[in-house]
mmCIF file of the N, C-alpha and C atoms, coordinates in Angstrom:
data_MODEL
# 
_entry.id   MODEL 
# 
loop_
_atom_site.group_PDB 
_atom_site.id 
_atom_site.type_symbol 
_atom_site.label_atom_id 
_atom_site.label_alt_id 
_atom_site.label_comp_id 
_atom_site.label_asym_id 
_atom_site.label_entity_id 
_atom_site.label_seq_id 
_atom_site.pdbx_PDB_ins_code 
_atom_site.Cartn_x 
_atom_site.Cartn_y 
_atom_site.Cartn_z 
_atom_site.occupancy 
_atom_site.B_iso_or_equiv 
_atom_site.pdbx_formal_charge 
_atom_site.auth_seq_id 
_atom_site.auth_comp_id 
_atom_site.auth_asym_id 
_atom_site.auth_atom_id 
_atom_site.pdbx_PDB_model_num 
ATOM 1   N N  . UNK A 1 1  ? -4.453 12.663  -15.877 1.00 0.00 ? 1  UNK A N  1 
ATOM 2   C CA . UNK A 1 1  ? -4.034 12.808  -14.504 1.00 0.00 ? 1  UNK A CA 1 
ATOM 3   C C  . UNK A 1 1  ? -5.063 12.135  -13.590 1.00 0.00 ? 1  UNK A C  1 
ATOM 4   N N  . UNK A 1 2  ? -4.578 11.561  -12.554 1.00 0.00 ? 2  UNK A N  1 
ATOM 5   C CA . UNK A 1 2  ? -5.423 10.836  -11.618 1.00 0.00 ? 2  UNK A CA 1 
ATOM 6   C C  . UNK A 1 2  ? -5.779 11.733  -10.428 1.00 0.00 ? 2  UNK A C  1 
ATOM 7   N N  . UNK A 1 3  ? -7.011 11.607  -9.946  1.00 0.00 ? 3  UNK A N  1 
ATOM 8   C CA . UNK A 1 3  ? -7.417 12.415  -8.803  1.00 0.00 ? 3  UNK A CA 1 
ATOM 9   C C  . UNK A 1 3  ? -6.809 11.856  -7.516  1.00 0.00 ? 3  UNK A C  1 
ATOM 10  N N  . UNK A 1 4  ? -6.716 12.708  -6.504  1.00 0.00 ? 4  UNK A N  1 
ATOM 11  C CA . UNK A 1 4  ? -6.219 12.284  -5.195  1.00 0.00 ? 4  UNK A CA 1 
ATOM 12  C C  . UNK A 1 4  ? -7.090 11.167  -4.627  1.00 0.00 ? 4  UNK A C  1 
ATOM 13  N N  . UNK A 1 5  ? -8.389 11.326  -4.782  1.00 0.00 ? 5  UNK A N  1 
ATOM 14  C CA . UNK A 1 5  ? -9.339 10.349  -4.256  1.00 0.00 ? 5  UNK A CA 1 
ATOM 15  C C  . UNK A 1 5  ? -9.101 8.966   -4.867  1.00 0.00 ? 5  UNK A C  1 
ATOM 16  N N  . UNK A 1 6  ? -8.889 8.924   -6.191  1.00 0.00 ? 6  UNK A N  1 
ATOM 17  C CA . UNK A 1 6  ? -8.628 7.651   -6.869  1.00 0.00 ? 6  UNK A CA 1 
ATOM 18  C C  . UNK A 1 6  ? -7.310 7.042   -6.383  1.00 0.00 ? 6  UNK A C  1 
ATOM 19  N N  . UNK A 1 7  ? -6.276 7.862   -6.248  1.00 0.00 ? 7  UNK A N  1 
ATOM 20  C CA . UNK A 1 7  ? -4.982 7.367   -5.763  1.00 0.00 ? 7  UNK A CA 1 
ATOM 21  C C  . UNK A 1 7  ? -5.115 6.765   -4.373  1.00 0.00 ? 7  UNK A C  1 
ATOM 22  N N  . UNK A 1 8  ? -5.856 7.434   -3.510  1.00 0.00 ? 8  UNK A N  1 
ATOM 23  C CA . UNK A 1 8  ? -6.032 6.950   -2.142  1.00 0.00 ? 8  UNK A CA 1 
ATOM 24  C C  . UNK A 1 8  ? -6.828 5.647   -2.123  1.00 0.00 ? 8  UNK A C  1 
ATOM 25  N N  . UNK A 1 9  ? -7.903 5.576   -2.906  1.00 0.00 ? 9  UNK A N  1 
ATOM 26  C CA . UNK A 1 9  ? -8.703 4.354   -2.963  1.00 0.00 ? 9  UNK A CA 1 
ATOM 27  C C  . UNK A 1 9  ? -7.881 3.175   -3.478  1.00 0.00 ? 9  UNK A C  1 
ATOM 28  N N  . UNK A 1 10 ? -7.118 3.396   -4.535  1.00 0.00 ? 10 UNK A N  1 
ATOM 29  C CA . UNK A 1 10 ? -6.263 2.337   -5.063  1.00 0.00 ? 10 UNK A CA 1 
ATOM 30  C C  . UNK A 1 10 ? -5.273 1.873   -4.006  1.00 0.00 ? 10 UNK A C  1 
ATOM 31  N N  . UNK A 1 11 ? -4.682 2.807   -3.305  1.00 0.00 ? 11 UNK A N  1 
ATOM 32  C CA . UNK A 1 11 ? -3.707 2.472   -2.268  1.00 0.00 ? 11 UNK A CA 1 
ATOM 33  C C  . UNK A 1 11 ? -4.359 1.686   -1.141  1.00 0.00 ? 11 UNK A C  1 
ATOM 34  N N  . UNK A 1 12 ? -5.566 2.075   -0.761  1.00 0.00 ? 12 UNK A N  1 
ATOM 35  C CA . UNK A 1 12 ? -6.258 1.385   0.330   1.00 0.00 ? 12 UNK A CA 1 
ATOM 36  C C  . UNK A 1 12 ? -6.595 -0.063  -0.052  1.00 0.00 ? 12 UNK A C  1 
ATOM 37  N N  . UNK A 1 13 ? -7.069 -0.266  -1.261  1.00 0.00 ? 13 UNK A N  1 
ATOM 38  C CA . UNK A 1 13 ? -7.394 -1.621  -1.713  1.00 0.00 ? 13 UNK A CA 1 
ATOM 39  C C  . UNK A 1 13 ? -6.133 -2.476  -1.787  1.00 0.00 ? 13 UNK A C  1 
ATOM 40  N N  . UNK A 1 14 ? -5.091 -1.923  -2.376  1.00 0.00 ? 14 UNK A N  1 
ATOM 41  C CA . UNK A 1 14 ? -3.831 -2.655  -2.497  1.00 0.00 ? 14 UNK A CA 1 
ATOM 42  C C  . UNK A 1 14 ? -3.282 -3.001  -1.115  1.00 0.00 ? 14 UNK A C  1 
ATOM 43  N N  . UNK A 1 15 ? -3.387 -2.065  -0.184  1.00 0.00 ? 15 UNK A N  1 
ATOM 44  C CA . UNK A 1 15 ? -2.857 -2.304  1.152   1.00 0.00 ? 15 UNK A CA 1 
ATOM 45  C C  . UNK A 1 15 ? -3.720 -3.262  1.960   1.00 0.00 ? 15 UNK A C  1 
ATOM 46  N N  . UNK A 1 16 ? -5.013 -3.334  1.679   1.00 0.00 ? 16 UNK A N  1 
ATOM 47  C CA . UNK A 1 16 ? -5.859 -4.342  2.333   1.00 0.00 ? 16 UNK A CA 1 
ATOM 48  C C  . UNK A 1 16 ? -5.397 -5.742  1.926   1.00 0.00 ? 16 UNK A C  1 
ATOM 49  N N  . UNK A 1 17 ? -5.061 -5.897  0.668   1.00 0.00 ? 17 UNK A N  1 
ATOM 50  C CA . UNK A 1 17 ? -4.519 -7.173  0.191   1.00 0.00 ? 17 UNK A CA 1 
ATOM 51  C C  . UNK A 1 17 ? -3.181 -7.443  0.885   1.00 0.00 ? 17 UNK A C  1 
ATOM 52  N N  . UNK A 1 18 ? -2.333 -6.427  0.933   1.00 0.00 ? 18 UNK A N  1 
ATOM 53  C CA . UNK A 1 18 ? -1.036 -6.567  1.590   1.00 0.00 ? 18 UNK A CA 1 
ATOM 54  C C  . UNK A 1 18 ? -1.162 -6.873  3.074   1.00 0.00 ? 18 UNK A C  1 
ATOM 55  N N  . UNK A 1 19 ? -2.147 -6.268  3.730   1.00 0.00 ? 19 UNK A N  1 
ATOM 56  C CA . UNK A 1 19 ? -2.379 -6.514  5.158   1.00 0.00 ? 19 UNK A CA 1 
ATOM 57  C C  . UNK A 1 19 ? -2.692 -7.991  5.397   1.00 0.00 ? 19 UNK A C  1 
ATOM 58  N N  . UNK A 1 20 ? -3.555 -8.547  4.581   1.00 0.00 ? 20 UNK A N  1 
ATOM 59  C CA . UNK A 1 20 ? -3.916 -9.959  4.732   1.00 0.00 ? 20 UNK A CA 1 
ATOM 60  C C  . UNK A 1 20 ? -2.703 -10.865 4.514   1.00 0.00 ? 20 UNK A C  1 
ATOM 61  N N  . UNK A 1 21 ? -1.938 -10.576 3.490   1.00 0.00 ? 21 UNK A N  1 
ATOM 62  C CA . UNK A 1 21 ? -0.754 -11.391 3.194   1.00 0.00 ? 21 UNK A CA 1 
ATOM 63  C C  . UNK A 1 21 ? 0.284  -11.248 4.305   1.00 0.00 ? 21 UNK A C  1 
ATOM 64  N N  . UNK A 1 22 ? 0.536  -10.002 4.726   1.00 0.00 ? 22 UNK A N  1 
ATOM 65  C CA . UNK A 1 22 ? 1.538  -9.772  5.772   1.00 0.00 ? 22 UNK A CA 1 
ATOM 66  C C  . UNK A 1 22 ? 1.120  -10.393 7.094   1.00 0.00 ? 22 UNK A C  1 
ATOM 67  N N  . UNK A 1 23 ? -0.169 -10.355 7.415   1.00 0.00 ? 23 UNK A N  1 
ATOM 68  C CA . UNK A 1 23 ? -0.648 -10.983 8.646   1.00 0.00 ? 23 UNK A CA 1 
ATOM 69  C C  . UNK A 1 23 ? -0.381 -12.488 8.607   1.00 0.00 ? 23 UNK A C  1 
ATOM 70  N N  . UNK A 1 24 ? -0.667 -13.098 7.465   1.00 0.00 ? 24 UNK A N  1 
ATOM 71  C CA . UNK A 1 24 ? -0.422 -14.526 7.317   1.00 0.00 ? 24 UNK A CA 1 
ATOM 72  C C  . UNK A 1 24 ? 1.069  -14.843 7.455   1.00 0.00 ? 24 UNK A C  1 
ATOM 73  N N  . UNK A 1 25 ? 1.888  -14.077 6.775   1.00 0.00 ? 25 UNK A N  1 
ATOM 74  C CA . UNK A 1 25 ? 3.343  -14.280 6.862   1.00 0.00 ? 25 UNK A CA 1 
ATOM 75  C C  . UNK A 1 25 ? 3.825  -14.063 8.300   1.00 0.00 ? 25 UNK A C  1 
ATOM 76  N N  . UNK A 1 26 ? 3.316  -13.007 8.955   1.00 0.00 ? 26 UNK A N  1 
ATOM 77  C CA . UNK A 1 26 ? 3.712  -12.716 10.330  1.00 0.00 ? 26 UNK A CA 1 
ATOM 78  C C  . UNK A 1 26 ? 3.338  -13.822 11.291  1.00 0.00 ? 26 UNK A C  1 
ATOM 79  N N  . UNK A 1 27 ? 2.141  -14.383 11.132  1.00 0.00 ? 27 UNK A N  1 
ATOM 80  C CA . UNK A 1 27 ? 1.706  -15.484 11.995  1.00 0.00 ? 27 UNK A CA 1 
ATOM 81  C C  . UNK A 1 27 ? 2.568  -16.718 11.762  1.00 0.00 ? 27 UNK A C  1 
ATOM 82  N N  . UNK A 1 28 ? 2.826  -17.016 10.482  1.00 0.00 ? 28 UNK A N  1 
ATOM 83  C CA . UNK A 1 28 ? 3.655  -18.184 10.163  1.00 0.00 ? 28 UNK A CA 1 
ATOM 84  C C  . UNK A 1 28 ? 5.079  -17.982 10.697  1.00 0.00 ? 28 UNK A C  1 
ATOM 85  N N  . UNK A 1 29 ? 5.637  -16.793 10.535  1.00 0.00 ? 29 UNK A N  1 
ATOM 86  C CA . UNK A 1 29 ? 7.017  -16.526 10.945  1.00 0.00 ? 29 UNK A CA 1 
ATOM 87  C C  . UNK A 1 29 ? 7.188  -16.487 12.457  1.00 0.00 ? 29 UNK A C  1 
ATOM 88  N N  . UNK A 1 30 ? 6.192  -15.953 13.176  1.00 0.00 ? 30 UNK A N  1 
ATOM 89  C CA . UNK A 1 30 ? 6.343  -15.784 14.623  1.00 0.00 ? 30 UNK A CA 1 
ATOM 90  C C  . UNK A 1 30 ? 5.584  -16.821 15.439  1.00 0.00 ? 30 UNK A C  1 
ATOM 91  N N  . UNK A 1 31 ? 4.593  -17.439 14.832  1.00 0.00 ? 31 UNK A N  1 
ATOM 92  C CA . UNK A 1 31 ? 3.754  -18.371 15.566  1.00 0.00 ? 31 UNK A CA 1 
ATOM 93  C C  . UNK A 1 31 ? 2.751  -17.679 16.482  1.00 0.00 ? 31 UNK A C  1 
ATOM 94  N N  . UNK A 1 32 ? 2.686  -16.357 16.389  1.00 0.00 ? 32 UNK A N  1 
ATOM 95  C CA . UNK A 1 32 ? 1.799  -15.585 17.260  1.00 0.00 ? 32 UNK A CA 1 
ATOM 96  C C  . UNK A 1 32 ? 0.862  -14.725 16.419  1.00 0.00 ? 32 UNK A C  1 
ATOM 97  N N  . UNK A 1 33 ? -0.435 -14.887 16.645  1.00 0.00 ? 33 UNK A N  1 
ATOM 98  C CA . UNK A 1 33 ? -1.416 -14.078 15.935  1.00 0.00 ? 33 UNK A CA 1 
ATOM 99  C C  . UNK A 1 33 ? -1.270 -12.602 16.308  1.00 0.00 ? 33 UNK A C  1 
ATOM 100 N N  . UNK A 1 34 ? -1.038 -12.332 17.590  1.00 0.00 ? 34 UNK A N  1 
ATOM 101 C CA . UNK A 1 34 ? -0.904 -10.942 18.042  1.00 0.00 ? 34 UNK A CA 1 
ATOM 102 C C  . UNK A 1 34 ? 0.309  -10.259 17.424  1.00 0.00 ? 34 UNK A C  1 
ATOM 103 N N  . UNK A 1 35 ? 1.457  -10.906 17.477  1.00 0.00 ? 35 UNK A N  1 
ATOM 104 C CA . UNK A 1 35 ? 2.678  -10.324 16.917  1.00 0.00 ? 35 UNK A CA 1 
ATOM 105 C C  . UNK A 1 35 ? 2.571  -10.202 15.402  1.00 0.00 ? 35 UNK A C  1 
ATOM 106 N N  . UNK A 1 36 ? 2.072  -11.231 14.758  1.00 0.00 ? 36 UNK A N  1 
ATOM 107 C CA . UNK A 1 36 ? 1.888  -11.189 13.304  1.00 0.00 ? 36 UNK A CA 1 
ATOM 108 C C  . UNK A 1 36 ? 0.931  -10.087 12.894  1.00 0.00 ? 36 UNK A C  1 
ATOM 109 N N  . UNK A 1 37 ? -0.134 -9.905  13.657  1.00 0.00 ? 37 UNK A N  1 
ATOM 110 C CA . UNK A 1 37 ? -1.099 -8.840  13.372  1.00 0.00 ? 37 UNK A CA 1 
ATOM 111 C C  . UNK A 1 37 ? -0.503 -7.462  13.542  1.00 0.00 ? 37 UNK A C  1 
ATOM 112 N N  . UNK A 1 38 ? 0.270  -7.272  14.616  1.00 0.00 ? 38 UNK A N  1 
ATOM 113 C CA . UNK A 1 38 ? 0.935  -5.979  14.834  1.00 0.00 ? 38 UNK A CA 1 
ATOM 114 C C  . UNK A 1 38 ? 1.911  -5.668  13.709  1.00 0.00 ? 38 UNK A C  1 
ATOM 115 N N  . UNK A 1 39 ? 2.675  -6.663  13.308  1.00 0.00 ? 39 UNK A N  1 
ATOM 116 C CA . UNK A 1 39 ? 3.611  -6.470  12.193  1.00 0.00 ? 39 UNK A CA 1 
ATOM 117 C C  . UNK A 1 39 ? 2.864  -6.053  10.930  1.00 0.00 ? 39 UNK A C  1 
ATOM 118 N N  . UNK A 1 40 ? 1.752  -6.707  10.670  1.00 0.00 ? 40 UNK A N  1 
ATOM 119 C CA . UNK A 1 40 ? 0.972  -6.427  9.468   1.00 0.00 ? 40 UNK A CA 1 
ATOM 120 C C  . UNK A 1 40 ? 0.399  -5.015  9.499   1.00 0.00 ? 40 UNK A C  1 
ATOM 121 N N  . UNK A 1 41 ? -0.127 -4.587  10.639  1.00 0.00 ? 41 UNK A N  1 
ATOM 122 C CA . UNK A 1 41 ? -0.714 -3.244  10.740  1.00 0.00 ? 41 UNK A CA 1 
ATOM 123 C C  . UNK A 1 41 ? 0.352  -2.166  10.558  1.00 0.00 ? 41 UNK A C  1 
ATOM 124 N N  . UNK A 1 42 ? 1.500  -2.340  11.199  1.00 0.00 ? 42 UNK A N  1 
ATOM 125 C CA . UNK A 1 42 ? 2.587  -1.358  11.059  1.00 0.00 ? 42 UNK A CA 1 
ATOM 126 C C  . UNK A 1 42 ? 3.062  -1.298  9.614   1.00 0.00 ? 42 UNK A C  1 
ATOM 127 N N  . UNK A 1 43 ? 3.279  -2.466  9.021   1.00 0.00 ? 43 UNK A N  1 
ATOM 128 C CA . UNK A 1 43 ? 3.728  -2.527  7.624   1.00 0.00 ? 43 UNK A CA 1 
ATOM 129 C C  . UNK A 1 43 ? 2.713  -1.877  6.687   1.00 0.00 ? 43 UNK A C  1 
ATOM 130 N N  . UNK A 1 44 ? 1.435  -2.121  6.919   1.00 0.00 ? 44 UNK A N  1 
ATOM 131 C CA . UNK A 1 44 ? 0.391  -1.563  6.064   1.00 0.00 ? 44 UNK A CA 1 
ATOM 132 C C  . UNK A 1 44 ? 0.324  -0.047  6.198   1.00 0.00 ? 44 UNK A C  1 
ATOM 133 N N  . UNK A 1 45 ? 0.436  0.464   7.411   1.00 0.00 ? 45 UNK A N  1 
ATOM 134 C CA . UNK A 1 45 ? 0.422  1.918   7.610   1.00 0.00 ? 45 UNK A CA 1 
ATOM 135 C C  . UNK A 1 45 ? 1.563  2.611   6.886   1.00 0.00 ? 45 UNK A C  1 
ATOM 136 N N  . UNK A 1 46 ? 2.744  2.049   7.005   1.00 0.00 ? 46 UNK A N  1 
ATOM 137 C CA . UNK A 1 46 ? 3.908  2.616   6.314   1.00 0.00 ? 46 UNK A CA 1 
ATOM 138 C C  . UNK A 1 46 ? 3.730  2.485   4.806   1.00 0.00 ? 46 UNK A C  1 
ATOM 139 N N  . UNK A 1 47 ? 3.327  1.297   4.366   1.00 0.00 ? 47 UNK A N  1 
ATOM 140 C CA . UNK A 1 47 ? 3.165  1.057   2.933   1.00 0.00 ? 47 UNK A CA 1 
ATOM 141 C C  . UNK A 1 47 ? 2.105  1.940   2.306   1.00 0.00 ? 47 UNK A C  1 
ATOM 142 N N  . UNK A 1 48 ? 0.984  2.131   2.976   1.00 0.00 ? 48 UNK A N  1 
ATOM 143 C CA . UNK A 1 48 ? -0.087 2.978   2.464   1.00 0.00 ? 48 UNK A CA 1 
ATOM 144 C C  . UNK A 1 48 ? 0.398  4.413   2.287   1.00 0.00 ? 48 UNK A C  1 
ATOM 145 N N  . UNK A 1 49 ? 1.048  4.925   3.291   1.00 0.00 ? 49 UNK A N  1 
ATOM 146 C CA . UNK A 1 49 ? 1.556  6.298   3.230   1.00 0.00 ? 49 UNK A CA 1 
ATOM 147 C C  . UNK A 1 49 ? 2.548  6.475   2.087   1.00 0.00 ? 49 UNK A C  1 
ATOM 148 N N  . UNK A 1 50 ? 3.503  5.581   1.990   1.00 0.00 ? 50 UNK A N  1 
ATOM 149 C CA . UNK A 1 50 ? 4.506  5.695   0.931   1.00 0.00 ? 50 UNK A CA 1 
ATOM 150 C C  . UNK A 1 50 ? 3.905  5.497   -0.456  1.00 0.00 ? 50 UNK A C  1 
ATOM 151 N N  . UNK A 1 51 ? 2.937  4.598   -0.582  1.00 0.00 ? 51 UNK A N  1 
ATOM 152 C CA . UNK A 1 51 ? 2.312  4.353   -1.875  1.00 0.00 ? 51 UNK A CA 1 
ATOM 153 C C  . UNK A 1 51 ? 1.540  5.578   -2.368  1.00 0.00 ? 51 UNK A C  1 
ATOM 154 N N  . UNK A 1 52 ? 0.806  6.229   -1.472  1.00 0.00 ? 52 UNK A N  1 
ATOM 155 C CA . UNK A 1 52 ? 0.057  7.428   -1.869  1.00 0.00 ? 52 UNK A CA 1 
ATOM 156 C C  . UNK A 1 52 ? 1.028  8.512   -2.330  1.00 0.00 ? 52 UNK A C  1 
ATOM 157 N N  . UNK A 1 53 ? 2.101  8.719   -1.595  1.00 0.00 ? 53 UNK A N  1 
ATOM 158 C CA . UNK A 1 53 ? 3.103  9.719   -1.992  1.00 0.00 ? 53 UNK A CA 1 
ATOM 159 C C  . UNK A 1 53 ? 3.703  9.339   -3.340  1.00 0.00 ? 53 UNK A C  1 
ATOM 160 N N  . UNK A 1 54 ? 4.064  8.100   -3.504  1.00 0.00 ? 54 UNK A N  1 
ATOM 161 C CA . UNK A 1 54 ? 4.648  7.595   -4.758  1.00 0.00 ? 54 UNK A CA 1 
ATOM 162 C C  . UNK A 1 54 ? 3.707  7.834   -5.943  1.00 0.00 ? 54 UNK A C  1 
ATOM 163 N N  . UNK A 1 55 ? 2.439  7.483   -5.783  1.00 0.00 ? 55 UNK A N  1 
ATOM 164 C CA . UNK A 1 55 ? 1.457  7.677   -6.853  1.00 0.00 ? 55 UNK A CA 1 
ATOM 165 C C  . UNK A 1 55 ? 1.282  9.155   -7.195  1.00 0.00 ? 55 UNK A C  1 
ATOM 166 N N  . UNK A 1 56 ? 1.238  10.013  -6.192  1.00 0.00 ? 56 UNK A N  1 
ATOM 167 C CA . UNK A 1 56 ? 1.053  11.447  -6.433  1.00 0.00 ? 56 UNK A CA 1 
ATOM 168 C C  . UNK A 1 56 ? 2.261  12.035  -7.163  1.00 0.00 ? 56 UNK A C  1 
ATOM 169 N N  . UNK A 1 57 ? 3.442  11.604  -6.802  1.00 0.00 ? 57 UNK A N  1 
ATOM 170 C CA . UNK A 1 57 ? 4.650  12.086  -7.500  1.00 0.00 ? 57 UNK A CA 1 
ATOM 171 C C  . UNK A 1 57 ? 4.601  11.641  -8.953  1.00 0.00 ? 57 UNK A C  1 
ATOM 172 N N  . UNK A 1 58 ? 4.316  10.377  -9.198  1.00 0.00 ? 58 UNK A N  1 
ATOM 173 C CA . UNK A 1 58 ? 4.272  9.869   -10.569 1.00 0.00 ? 58 UNK A CA 1 
ATOM 174 C C  . UNK A 1 58 ? 3.137  10.485  -11.385 1.00 0.00 ? 58 UNK A C  1 
ATOM 175 N N  . UNK A 1 59 ? 2.072  10.918  -10.747 1.00 0.00 ? 59 UNK A N  1 
ATOM 176 C CA . UNK A 1 59 ? 0.981  11.538  -11.501 1.00 0.00 ? 59 UNK A CA 1 
ATOM 177 C C  . UNK A 1 59 ? 1.422  12.869  -12.115 1.00 0.00 ? 59 UNK A C  1 
ATOM 178 N N  . UNK A 1 60 ? 2.484  13.446  -11.586 1.00 0.00 ? 60 UNK A N  1 
ATOM 179 C CA . UNK A 1 60 ? 2.983  14.723  -12.096 1.00 0.00 ? 60 UNK A CA 1 
ATOM 180 C C  . UNK A 1 60 ? 4.103  14.551  -13.134 1.00 0.00 ? 60 UNK A C  1 
ATOM 181 N N  . UNK A 1 61 ? 4.613  13.339  -13.272 1.00 0.00 ? 61 UNK A N  1 
ATOM 182 C CA . UNK A 1 61 ? 5.696  13.072  -14.220 1.00 0.00 ? 61 UNK A CA 1 
ATOM 183 C C  . UNK A 1 61 ? 5.092  12.873  -15.607 1.00 0.00 ? 61 UNK A C  1 
ATOM 184 N N  . UNK A 1 62 ? 5.558  13.643  -16.559 1.00 0.00 ? 62 UNK A N  1 
ATOM 185 C CA . UNK A 1 62 ? 5.019  13.536  -17.921 1.00 0.00 ? 62 UNK A CA 1 
ATOM 186 C C  . UNK A 1 62 ? 5.766  12.503  -18.765 1.00 0.00 ? 62 UNK A C  1 
ATOM 187 N N  . UNK A 1 63 ? 6.953  12.135  -18.367 1.00 0.00 ? 63 UNK A N  1 
ATOM 188 C CA . UNK A 1 63 ? 7.764  11.219  -19.129 1.00 0.00 ? 63 UNK A CA 1 
ATOM 189 C C  . UNK A 1 63 ? 7.051  9.893   -19.365 1.00 0.00 ? 63 UNK A C  1 
ATOM 190 N N  . UNK A 1 64 ? 7.089  9.403   -20.584 1.00 0.00 ? 64 UNK A N  1 
ATOM 191 C CA . UNK A 1 64 ? 6.524  8.109   -20.920 1.00 0.00 ? 64 UNK A CA 1 
ATOM 192 C C  . UNK A 1 64 ? 5.034  8.093   -21.207 1.00 0.00 ? 64 UNK A C  1 
ATOM 193 N N  . UNK A 1 65 ? 4.386  9.223   -21.128 1.00 0.00 ? 65 UNK A N  1 
ATOM 194 C CA . UNK A 1 65 ? 2.953  9.293   -21.435 1.00 0.00 ? 65 UNK A CA 1 
ATOM 195 C C  . UNK A 1 65 ? 2.761  9.645   -22.890 1.00 0.00 ? 65 UNK A C  1 
ATOM 196 N N  . UNK A 1 66 ? 1.728  9.079   -23.469 1.00 0.00 ? 66 UNK A N  1 
ATOM 197 C CA . UNK A 1 66 ? 1.370  9.429   -24.827 1.00 0.00 ? 66 UNK A CA 1 
ATOM 198 C C  . UNK A 1 66 ? 0.301  10.491  -24.762 1.00 0.00 ? 66 UNK A C  1 
ATOM 199 N N  . UNK A 1 67 ? 0.547  11.621  -25.390 1.00 0.00 ? 67 UNK A N  1 
ATOM 200 C CA . UNK A 1 67 ? -0.421 12.718  -25.397 1.00 0.00 ? 67 UNK A CA 1 
ATOM 201 C C  . UNK A 1 67 ? -1.026 12.805  -26.783 1.00 0.00 ? 67 UNK A C  1 
ATOM 202 N N  . UNK A 1 68 ? -2.157 12.170  -26.926 1.00 0.00 ? 68 UNK A N  1 
ATOM 203 C CA . UNK A 1 68 ? -2.796 12.105  -28.245 1.00 0.00 ? 68 UNK A CA 1 
ATOM 204 C C  . UNK A 1 68 ? -3.854 13.168  -28.347 1.00 0.00 ? 68 UNK A C  1 
# 
């Protein structure tokens, strides 16, 4: 089982990568650094929250694990 702290850290690192990518996509799509940045921050906040919930739910699912 994974600790809450580990799940949160993994989510934060993954979302930092996503923030950079989304900011780039937002700037390219809109031509505006401000609008692209806002899109990236909103997307990252939503994604981080959902990812942490997703990871915590899956940490409780026993299906598919090998218990040796």
